[in-house]
C-alpha positions, 0 to 999 in steps of 0.5 A: 050598683048592687049585685047581691045582698045577704042577711043572717041572724043566729042565736048565740046559744046555738053556736055554744051548743055546737061547740060544747057537743062537737068541740074542735070538730065543729070549730075546725070545719067552720073557722080559720085559725085566725078566726079561732084565735081571735074569738076564743081569746075573748071573754064572750067567745061564743058571741064572736064565733056566732058573729063569724058564722052569721057573716059567712052565711050572709056572704054566701047569700050575697054571692049567690047572685054570681056563684052557686057552686060548693064552698068550704066554710073556711074559704070565707075568713072574717077579721077586724081592721085595727079600728074594729071594722069587720073585713072579709077575705075569700080563698079557695073557689071563692077567691076569684069571684070578686074582681077589681070592679066589685067590693064586698062589705059586711056589718055585724051586730049583736044583742045578748042572745042574737047576732046578725050580719048584713053583706052587700056585694056591689060594683065600684064603677 
C-alpha cells in the first residue's frame, strides 16, 4: 500500500548559482559529508548536487503524509549502492519514521539542464 509520494524537479543552474554565491555555507547546510565528497568528485558536480537536492525535496513530500514537523536537510542522506542505485538514509528527527513495515524508494533522472526525483513511501506488508 502506498503511504506517500513526492516528486521534485530542479534546474541544475539554480544549484550552481547557489554554490557559486554561497559556497561552503550552502553546501554545509544542505549536504552531508558523504554527499559532498561524492558530488564534488564528479566532473558534472552540479548535476549530482542538484539530484541530491531534488531527492531530499521529493522525500520530504513523500514523508509529509506521516510527518510534518521540522527537519534538517542533512537528516536525509542520498548515496549510491555499488550498482549505482540511489538509496536513502534518514537520521535525526526523521530516523524513526520508517519502521520495519515500510520502505522508501527513490528514482532520479536528469537531462542537460534539469534533474528530477520521484520518492515513494509504501507498506511492505
